[in-house]
C-alpha positions, -999 to 999 in steps of 0.1 A, spaced: -1 -3 -2 29 24 5 45 16 -27 11 26 -45 8 59 -22 45 70 -30 35 59 -68 5 80 -67 27 110 -49 53 111 -73 29 110 -101 12 146 -87 48 158 -81 57 155 -118 24 167 -129 30 198 -105 63 207 -121 42 202 -159 19 223 -147 31 249 -130 2 269 -108 -3 260 -68 -13 236 -51 -52 241 -50 -47 229 -89 -28 194 -83 -29 192 -40 4 192 -41 28 212 -27 68 216 -36 91 228 -12 128 224 -13 146 212 -45 113 208 -61 107 245 -55 135 256 -69 126 241 -101 94 254 -103 105 289 -105 130 278 -131 104 268 -155 79 295 -142 106 324 -151 103 308 -184 71 293 -190 51 314 -170 21 304 -148 -13 290 -160 -38 312 -179 -13 338 -187 -17 324 -227 14 313 -244 22 287 -273 -4 261 -278 3 227 -269 21 242 -231 8 244 -199 29 271 -191 39 308 -211 68 326 -211 73 349 -179 111 353 -173 106 391 -192 139 407 -205 159 418 -179 198 412 -185 208 403 -150 173 376 -143 185 362 -176 219 357 -164 215 340 -133 187 318 -146 208 307 -172 234 296 -140 206 279 -122 192 257 -144 223 238 -151 224 230 -112 187 218 -113 183 199 -146 203 174 -167 222 189 -192 196 176 -226 172 196 -206 191 220 -200 198 221 -238 164 226 -249 156 250 -218 184 273 -234 171 267 -271 132 283 -258 146 307 -241 161 321 -270 133 315 -292 107 322 -268 125 355 -249 149 371 -282 174 362 -259 201 366 -287 195 404 -294 198 405 -252 232 389 -253 242 416 -281 229 444 -260 253 469 -248 231 467 -215 236 431 -205 275 436 -198 264 470 -181 239 450 -160 262 417 -153 292 417 -137 316 398 -160 324 362 -137 334 330 -142 300 316 -138 288 337 -163 315 331 -185 303 292 -181 268 304 -191 276 318 -224 297 292 -234 272 265 -225 254 285 -249 281 281 -276 264 255 -294 232 273 -302 247 312 -303 242 326 -335 273 339 -354 265 376 -348 259 374 -306 294 357 -304 313 391 -307 295 401 -275 300 370 -259 343 370 -268 340 406 -250 329 392 -218 349 363 -216 380 382 -226 375 407 -198 366 377 -173 398 357 -182 423 390 -183 411 396 -150 424 356 -138 457 362 -153 461 394 -134 446 375 -105 468 345 -108 491 343 -137 522 364 -119 515 338 -88 514 309 -110 550 321 -122 569 333 -97 556 296 -75 564 276 -104 599 286 -117 608 290 -78 597 255 -77 624 241 -106 648 263 -92 650 248 -58 645 213 -76 678 223 -99 698 230 -75 728 205 -58 751 212 -29 781 194 -50 790 218 -76 815 203 -94 830 238 -106 835 272 -96 809 282 -120 785 264 -109 781 277 -74 751 302 -67 769 323 -46 741 345 -35 724 315 -19 755 300 -6 764 335 15 727 334 26 734 302 36 761 304 55 757 334 77 755 320 106 794 310 98 802 343 88 836 356 111 836 391 123 875 398 129 881 385 92 850 398 77 841 365 56 821 340 54 835 307 57 810 286 40 802 250 51 781 248 25 779 249 -10 749 256 -33 747 250 -67 734 247 -98 721 211 -117 733 224 -152 714 187 -166 682 192 -143 676 230 -156 680 218 -196 653 195 -189 615 207 -202 588 190 -172 560 176 -192 525 189 -180 492 176 -191 456 192 -181 430 167 -182 399 185 -182 362 169 -176 337 194 -197 304 178 -185 279 208 -176 288 207 -137 325 211 -144 317 245 -156 337 272 -138 364 241 -137 369 247 -175 373 286 -176 399 281 -148 418 256 -165 422 271 -193 428 306 -176 458 285 -161 469 261 -191 472 295 -211 500 309 -181 516 275 -181 520 274 -216 538 303 -216 563 293 -192 595 279 -215 607 256 -186 572 233 -194 559 216 -217 518 219 -211 491 202 -234 455 208 -228 432 180 -231 392 182 -225 364 160 -230 329 143 -223 322 113 -245 344 125 -274 385 138 -267 392 172 -279 434 187 -279 431 218 -269 470 225 -272 475 244 -301 446 277 -286 470 275 -256 484 309 -270 449 326 -267 428 312 -239 397 329 -253 398 311 -284 403 279 -264 376 281 -242 354 288 -269 366 255 -284 347 242 -248 317 221 -254 302 223 -220 276 193 -211 274 159 -226 289 126 -204 314 115 -198 346 91 -211 375 95 -189 387 60 -196 389 73 -235 404 109 -222 436 91 -201 440 68 -236 445 97 -254 467 119 -226 489 83 -224 499 93 -256 511 127 -252 535 118 -228 573 117 -238 596 118 -204 571 98 -182 600 105 -152 592 144 -158 555 143 -163 527 155 -145 496 147 -154 464 161 -139 434 148 -144 404 176 -135 364 156 -130 342 146 -105 343 110 -116 314 102 -126 325 79 -156 301 68 -184 332 52 -202 348 15 -191 355 17 -150 383 -6 -148 403 3 -173 405 36 -165 420 24 -128 439 6 -147 452 28 -170 460 52 -137 479 28 -127 502 21 -160 504 64 -156 520 56 -121 542 23 -130 559 46 -162 569 70 -134 542 95 -143 529 118 -117 493 118 -113 470 144 -97 430 145 -96 412 176 -87 376 170 -81 370 208 -90 393 239 -95 373 267 -80 359 287 -56 325 265 -54 334 246 -25 332 205 -22 315 197 -55 294 161 -62 318 130 -74 319 95 -70 332 82 -42 335 50 -53 360 58 -77 379 85 -54 383 63 -29 398 36 -57 423 63 -67 435 65 -29 439 35 -28 465 35 -55 480 60 -40 462 86 -58 446 114 -35 414 124 -49 402 165 -36 388 203 -48 412 227 -52 413 264 -57 423 286 -78 449 303 -55 462 273 -38 464 262 -80 499 278 -79 516 260 -48 502 231 -56 521 229 -95 550 245 -70 549 209 -53 541 193 -80 571 203 -103 596 192 -73 578 158 -70 568 166 -34 542 145 -17 508 159 -33 491 139 -3 507 160 22 501 188 3 467 188 5 463 181 43 487 209 45 470 232 25 428 222 23 405 217 52 406 185 70 387 161 55 393 176 18 412 148 8 396 112 -6 
């Protein structure tokens, strides 16, 4: 009997979401997430009795407010699966003349461009007419430039310092290999005032062979709809890393297909417009492609940015990660690269990776430079995460 009642209640809930209105019509009141979903539907399709196109129980009611539309476009990604979101976005463009709204200067003036708005624009990439792209690019470029100003120098400084430290030796073979500045600072406690000199008990020098070796970094980014902010930050960081001559950087994005965007790293805006937010996930296929990019395993850091909801072959994915580790590749898994806090992710896959020695955790953009500095020095990433992230954040 309880099963029958539960089924009936679920039917009423679904009809209530389809028809809109209030509890008077169906006898079903909504709360929590359902109420938010109903609000998002009502914003686009309106309430019963307000008119609208034939065959629809709702009618459009979102209006033409730029801030409202931008917020709504971001909200629906959280309330509905990607296939439904694509339909609603297309309906919004057709019913509300959203294309014209994206072209209006008021849109850029009324909405503070941020990572989430960029994610929204990128998710509209498939259905955006050509004449709207320049307006969208202006928003994306502003956000990218702001992020680069905030993060680029910090990233270069952290990684350059880490590479420099990893290239030092305490047994320089020739006087020309001695780093006199660091040697003096390291031995100041041995200063002899009467002789006005420092007696070096330890030399700090350059390991020339290590300095000549380029480190390889492969960023492999999940572009499913829930990873929008991570895609934006990954594109910016990828461009910064690619600008460093001491690194050889590749960037690959994936859903059920794999796209290599390395050739667009010089222009992060162009790179971001090469992504296709939404769709399924095949992590195994993406890792297989990235394995083929590695030329020097011992000098390579592979960063997988994904919520780990695998739509491909799970066991094969784990086997490929194990093969990477066995080859000497440093593997890092980020559940998110954003400021959005703890993401939803596949706990079973995170636990399986942790058992292999690959912790999975979310990383903020501010912490990412420090993480990459630790990576190029081949430090223990779990230890780094436990020091820099909140307790319990490491999977």
